[in-house]
C-alpha positions as CSV (number, residue, x, y, z in Angstrom):
1,M,-20.1,3.7,5.1
2,S,-20.0,5.0,1.6
3,A,-17.1,5.1,-0.8
4,S,-17.4,8.9,-1.1
5,S,-16.4,9.4,2.6
6,L,-13.0,7.8,1.7
7,A,-12.3,10.2,-1.2
8,G,-9.2,12.2,-0.9
9,A,-5.5,12.0,-0.5
10,W,-4.1,10.1,2.4
11,R,-0.4,10.2,3.7
12,L,1.1,7.1,5.1
13,E,2.0,7.2,8.9
14,S,2.9,3.6,9.5
15,F,3.0,0.3,7.6
16,V,3.4,-2.8,9.9
17,F,2.9,-6.5,9.5
18,T,2.2,-8.9,12.3
19,D,2.9,-12.7,12.5
20,D,0.9,-15.4,14.2
21,G,3.0,-15.0,17.3
22,G,2.4,-11.2,17.6
23,G,5.8,-10.3,16.3
24,T,5.9,-7.2,14.1
25,H,7.7,-6.7,10.8
26,T,8.4,-3.4,8.9
27,P,9.5,-4.5,5.4
28,L,9.7,-0.8,4.3
29,G,11.5,0.3,7.5
30,E,10.5,2.3,10.4
31,S,9.7,5.5,8.5
32,P,8.1,4.6,5.2
33,H,6.6,7.2,2.8
34,G,3.4,6.8,0.8
35,L,0.1,7.9,-0.5
36,V,-3.3,6.4,-1.0
37,L,-5.4,8.5,-3.5
38,I,-9.1,7.8,-3.6
39,T,-11.2,9.5,-6.2
40,P,-14.9,10.4,-5.9
41,D,-15.6,8.1,-8.9
42,N,-14.3,5.1,-7.0
43,Y,-10.6,4.6,-8.1
44,L,-7.9,3.8,-5.5
45,S,-4.2,4.1,-6.0
46,L,-1.7,3.0,-3.3
47,S,2.0,3.7,-3.5
48,F,4.3,3.0,-0.5
49,M,8.2,3.1,-0.3
50,A,10.9,2.8,2.2
51,D,12.7,5.9,3.5
52,G,16.3,6.4,2.2
53,R,16.0,4.5,-1.1
54,Q,19.3,4.7,-3.1
55,A,19.2,6.7,-6.3
56,F,20.4,4.9,-9.5
57,A,23.8,5.7,-10.8
58,E,22.3,6.9,-14.0
59,S,19.1,8.9,-14.3
60,S,17.5,7.1,-17.2
61,L,13.9,6.2,-16.4
62,L,14.4,2.6,-17.5
63,G,18.0,2.5,-16.3
64,G,19.7,1.0,-13.2
65,S,21.8,-2.0,-12.8
66,A,20.2,-5.3,-11.9
67,D,21.3,-4.8,-8.3
68,E,19.9,-1.3,-8.3
69,R,16.5,-2.4,-9.7
70,A,16.3,-5.3,-7.3
71,A,16.9,-3.0,-4.3
72,A,14.3,-0.5,-5.6
73,A,11.8,-3.3,-6.1
74,A,12.3,-4.6,-2.5
75,S,11.5,-1.2,-1.2
76,Y,8.3,-0.4,-3.0
77,V,4.6,-1.5,-3.0
78,S,2.0,-0.1,-5.4
79,F,-1.3,-1.1,-6.9
80,G,-4.5,0.5,-8.0
81,G,-7.8,0.2,-9.8
82,P,-11.6,0.7,-9.4
83,F,-12.9,-0.1,-6.0
84,R,-16.1,-0.6,-4.1
85,V,-17.0,-0.8,-0.4
86,E,-18.5,-4.0,0.9
87,G,-19.3,-3.6,4.6
88,D,-16.0,-2.8,6.4
89,E,-13.9,-3.7,3.3
90,V,-12.5,-1.8,0.4
91,V,-12.5,-4.2,-2.6
92,V,-10.0,-3.2,-5.3
93,E,-10.1,-4.7,-8.8
94,V,-6.4,-4.3,-9.5
95,A,-5.8,-2.8,-12.9
96,A,-2.1,-2.0,-12.3
97,A,0.4,-3.3,-9.8
98,F,4.1,-3.3,-9.2
99,H,3.9,-7.0,-8.1
100,P,3.0,-8.8,-11.4
101,N,0.9,-11.4,-9.6
102,W,-1.5,-8.8,-8.3
103,A,-2.4,-7.3,-11.7
104,G,-5.9,-8.6,-12.6
105,S,-6.5,-9.8,-9.0
106,V,-8.9,-8.5,-6.4
107,Q,-7.3,-7.0,-3.2
108,R,-9.5,-6.7,-0.1
109,R,-8.6,-4.4,2.8
110,R,-10.7,-4.0,5.9
111,F,-10.8,-0.3,6.8
112,R,-11.6,1.9,9.7
113,L,-12.2,5.7,9.3
114,E,-12.0,7.8,12.4
115,G,-11.9,11.5,11.8
116,G,-8.8,12.3,9.7
117,T,-7.3,8.8,10.2
118,L,-7.8,5.9,7.8
119,T,-6.6,2.5,8.8
120,L,-6.3,-0.2,6.1
121,M,-5.8,-3.8,7.2
122,T,-5.3,-6.9,5.1
123,A,-8.5,-9.0,5.1
124,Q,-6.4,-12.2,5.2
125,A,-2.8,-13.1,5.7
126,I,-0.5,-12.3,2.7
127,P,3.0,-13.7,2.0
128,V,5.8,-11.4,3.0
129,D,9.4,-12.6,3.0
130,G,8.3,-16.3,3.2
131,K,5.8,-15.7,6.0
132,N,2.0,-15.3,6.0
133,L,1.5,-11.9,7.7
134,M,-1.4,-9.6,8.5
135,G,-0.7,-6.0,7.4
136,Q,-1.9,-2.6,8.6
137,A,-1.4,0.8,7.2
138,V,-2.3,3.9,9.1
139,L,-2.9,7.0,7.0
140,R,-3.8,10.7,7.7
141,R,-5.9,12.8,5.5
142,A,-3.4,15.0,3.5
143,A,-3.6,18.7,3.9
144,L,-1.9,21.4,1.8
């Protein structure tokens, strides 16, 4: 499948991790919000957040108490950069990421495109809350 078939805006429907025993984990809650934006010139940006995030007491862009910033960080996932398709994988060369360890890394996600549904799956287990879990995000093509 070509990268151009993935181009567009995709709205997050579900974001679930599975452990070795088949147990499921929803670190962003049962109703997360998010977008994956994929450009025709092969850039991908992913931003997911939990529903019901608390607003900071003050509205300064760089404000928030240490506790407010920690809560915001625990409820948000974001990365992006140029990508390529290799077989059934999207390979992103991460140019920017919320998680500092991911900046400059390569993130691989297996994908499945069926009509207006895009499913992204971790290619290997990733650490989440002290466990190595496999993740899956189901997205629907966004419509105005």
